[in-house]
VOLUMLUM-876122 format. One line per 10 residues: number of its first residue (from 1); their letters; for each residue x negated, z, y of C-alpha. Coordinates in steps of 0.2 Angstrom, whole numbers, plus 5000, padded with zeros to 4 digits. Example, Ala and Ser with C-alpha at 12.3 -4.5 7.8 and 13.67 -1.06 7.14 Angstrom:
1> as> 4938/5039/4978 | 4932/5036/4995
//
This chain:
1> mpvdwrgtrl> 5000/5000/5000 | 4992/4995/5017 | 4986/5009/5028 | 4998/5004/5042 | 5012/5006/5030 | 5008/5022/5022 | 5002/5031/5038 | 4986/5039/5045 | 4988/5055/5036 | 4991/5047/5019
11> vsckdfpilv> 4976/5035/5020 | 4967/5044/5005 | 4983/5045/4995 | 4979/5032/4981 | 4996/5032/4973 | 5014/5032/4980 | 5017/5051/4982 | 5036/5052/4981 | 5048/5048/4968 | 5067/5046/4972
21> kfifpqdkls> 5080/5044/4959 | 5099/5045/4955 | 5104/5055/4940 | 5121/5051/4931 | 5121/5063/4916 | 5135/5060/4903 | 5130/5075/4893 | 5118/5090/4894 | 5100/5084/4897 | 5086/5092/4887
31> iqvhpddaya> 5080/5109/4892 | 5063/5106/4899 | 5050/5112/4911 | 5036/5103/4921 | 5018/5109/4924 | 5010/5112/4941 | 4996/5102/4948 | 4982/5114/4941 | 4988/5113/4923 | 4991/5094/4924
41> aaheqaasgr> 4974/5091/4931 | 4966/5101/4917 | 4976/5095/4903 | 4986/5079/4907 | 4973/5067/4915 | 4979/5053/4905 | 4997/5055/4912 | 4991/5055/4930 | 4985/5073/4931 | 4999/5078/4943
51> gktemwhavs> 5012/5091/4941 | 5030/5090/4945 | 5040/5099/4959 | 5057/5092/4963 | 5074/5095/4971 | 5092/5090/4967 | 5105/5086/4980 | 5123/5084/4973 | 5130/5068/4979 | 5146/5072/4969
61> aepgaslllg> 5153/5084/4956 | 5168/5086/4946 | 5177/5103/4944 | 5167/5113/4931 | 5151/5105/4934 | 5136/5116/4931 | 5117/5117/4928 | 5105/5129/4921 | 5090/5133/4932 | 5078/5148/4929
71> lkpgiekkef> 5078/5162/4917 | 5089/5178/4918 | 5079/5193/4924 | 5070/5202/4910 | 5068/5186/4900 | 5050/5186/4894 | 5041/5175/4881 | 5047/5185/4867 | 5065/5185/4872 | 5064/5167/4875
81> ldamkqnrle> 5057/5163/4858 | 5070/5174/4850 | 5084/5165/4859 | 5077/5148/4853 | 5076/5154/4835 | 5094/5161/4836 | 5100/5144/4843 | 5106/5153/4859 | 5093/5147/4872 | 5106/5143/4885
91> dafqshsvta> 5110/5162/4886 | 5093/5165/4893 | 5096/5155/4908 | 5104/5157/4925 | 5120/5146/4926 | 5124/5138/4943 | 5141/5129/4947 | 5138/5113/4957 | 5149/5106/4970 | 5146/5090/4981
101> gdtffvaagt> 5133/5094/4995 | 5124/5108/4985 | 5105/5107/4985 | 5093/5115/4972 | 5074/5117/4973 | 5065/5116/4956 | 5047/5122/4958 | 5035/5117/4944 | 5036/5130/4930 | 5054/5133/4931
111> phtigprmil> 5064/5129/4915 | 5080/5119/4918 | 5093/5107/4912 | 5107/5097/4920 | 5125/5096/4914 | 5138/5081/4915 | 5151/5078/4928 | 5140/5076/4943 | 5129/5063/4952 | 5112/5070/4959
121> cevqeysdlt> 5099/5063/4970 | 5082/5069/4965 | 5067/5069/4976 | 5051/5074/4968 | 5032/5074/4967 | 5027/5057/4959 | 5025/5062/4941 | 5034/5060/4925 | 5026/5075/4915 | 5040/5084/4906
131> yrvydygrvd> 5039/5096/4892 | 5055/5096/4882 | 5059/5113/4874 | 5077/5110/4867 | 5086/5093/4864 | 5103/5098/4857 | 5099/5089/4841 | 5098/5072/4848 | 5088/5058/4839 | 5078/5043/4845
141> gngkprelhi> 5082/5025/4841 | 5074/5027/4824 | 5085/5041/4820 | 5071/5054/4821 | 5072/5070/4832 | 5064/5067/4849 | 5048/5076/4852 | 5047/5093/4858 | 5033/5101/4868 | 5036/5119/4865
151> ekalevmkfd> 5018/5125/4865 | 5014/5117/4882 | 5030/5122/4889 | 5027/5140/4885 | 5010/5139/4894 | 5017/5133/4910 | 5033/5142/4911 | 5034/5155/4924 | 5044/5169/4916 | 5042/5182/4931
161> aatpakvrpl> 5047/5170/4945 | 5062/5173/4955 | 5074/5158/4955 | 5085/5155/4970 | 5102/5148/4968 | 5108/5135/4980 | 5096/5133/4994 | 5103/5135/5012 | 5100/5120/5023 | 5094/5121/5040
171> hlpgervhkm> 5105/5113/5053 | 5094/5102/5065 | 5098/5096/5083 | 5102/5078/5084 | 5113/5066/5095 | 5126/5056/5087 | 5120/5062/5070 | 5123/5078/5060 | 5106/5082/5052 | 5102/5096/5039
181> llaacsyfaa> 5085/5100/5032 | 5088/5102/5013 | 5071/5107/5007 | 5053/5106/5011 | 5037/5109/5002 | 5019/5101/5003 | 5025/5087/4992 | 5041/5081/5001 | 5053/5086/5014 | 5071/5080/5013
191> erwefratvq> 5085/5079/5027 | 5103/5074/5025 | 5110/5063/5040 | 5128/5060/5043 | 5134/5048/5057 | 5147/5036/5062 | 5139/5028/5077 | 5122/5020/5080 | 5107/5030/5077 | 5091/5026/5087
201> aesqrerfel> 5075/5030/5077 | 5056/5028/5078 | 5044/5027/5063 | 5030/5040/5062 | 5012/5033/5063 | 5006/5047/5052 | 5018/5044/5037 | 5030/5032/5029 | 5048/5038/5026 | 5062/5034/5013
211> fvildgtghi> 5080/5032/5018 | 5092/5034/5003 | 5109/5029/5006 | 5122/5041/4999 | 5137/5033/5006 | 5143/5020/5019 | 5138/5002/5024 | 5130/4995/5040 | 5114/4987/5046 | 5096/4992/5050
221> hwqgaplayq> 5090/4983/5066 | 5071/4981/5070 | 5060/4968/5077 | 5066/4955/5063 | 5083/4950/5058 | 5096/4965/5054 | 5096/4970/5036 | 5112/4976/5028 | 5112/4992/5018 | 5125/5000/5006
231> rgqcwfipas> 5126/5016/4996 | 5114/5018/4981 | 5100/5009/4990 | 5083/5016/4995 | 5074/5009/5010 | 5056/5010/5014 | 5052/5014/5032 | 5033/5009/5035 | 5023/5020/5047 | 5020/5005/5058
241> lgnfsvqper> 5038/4999/5060 | 5040/5007/5077 | 5058/5008/5085 | 5073/5004/5074 | 5091/5008/5073 | 5104/5011/5060 | 5121/5004/5064 | 5135/5009/5052 | 5150/4999/5049 | 5157/5013/5038
251> stslirtfvp> 5153/5032/5041 | 5136/5034/5033 | 5127/5048/5024 | 5109/5047/5019 | 5094/5057/5014 | 5078/5055/5024 | 5063/5060/5014 | 5044/5060/5018 | 5028/5069/5015 | 5027/5083/5028
261> dlqrlcaelr> 5014/5092/5037 | 5022/5109/5034 | 5013/5118/5048 | 5018/5105/5061 | 5036/5105/5054 | 5038/5123/5056 | 5031/5122/5073 | 5044/5108/5077 | 5058/5119/5070 | 5053/5134/5081
271> qaaipetqla> 5053/5122/5096 | 5070/5117/5092 | 5076/5135/5093 | 5079/5137/5075 | 5082/5156/5073 | 5068/5165/5064 | 5081/5173/5053 | 5086/5156/5047 | 5068/5151/5044 | 5064/5166/5034
281> qsvfa> 5079/5162/5023 | 5076/5143/5023 | 5071/5130/5010 | 5052/5131/5012 | 5042/5132/4997
//
């Protein structure tokens, strides 16, 4: 990716740093956990050597939708293994109901699984390292049980970590657009924008951004011809793009995500008069 696309602060980034996806679970996904960067660098060089921290934002959810994220207090390795042997592993997890607009932050080392009846937009560190712990008896295309990675999973699982429930978004200032900061960590920051009128924007010379369209239609205007957007698309905003505008035909909601400078981001939030009490309870990790 050319330097003028990726941005001045990401010049040394040899790979694309952010992965965005939509998840449409039709059944419970496997119970799994992801390693952090230190473990991946030491044990998974063949698979990029990067860990995986992620967040989920619920685009939609039907009544009764839920997910498992983090272990219940008091669940240590022994209790976890006992639950596996007794085929009641789900009982060791914290269960969270899901409604549209909810956001969950999933730090590396946090075991989890997603249930059906929801659509999630996931923003994550660019990695595909997954250690599967339990797969509900599913088999692969050859009729064999899918591979489990229990030993590695137990090595990276953070049994004593406190797991937040739904993270609290920070409401950001903005003209003609409702903005919320959903989550922020050293790997990514994600905002949700909602608007019905034209939004004027400018790319950041230090970084590229991604616009993920959750709903609505319209056009993106820049130096070239206007480009039509619709829900489900992901738009790459090069660092060198300059001024542009997003003009909706239908009310639009999108996720704007980028690799942040956390120190600078915190300073900007304080300058925007975000109360310290909200920052202390916010979505930073």
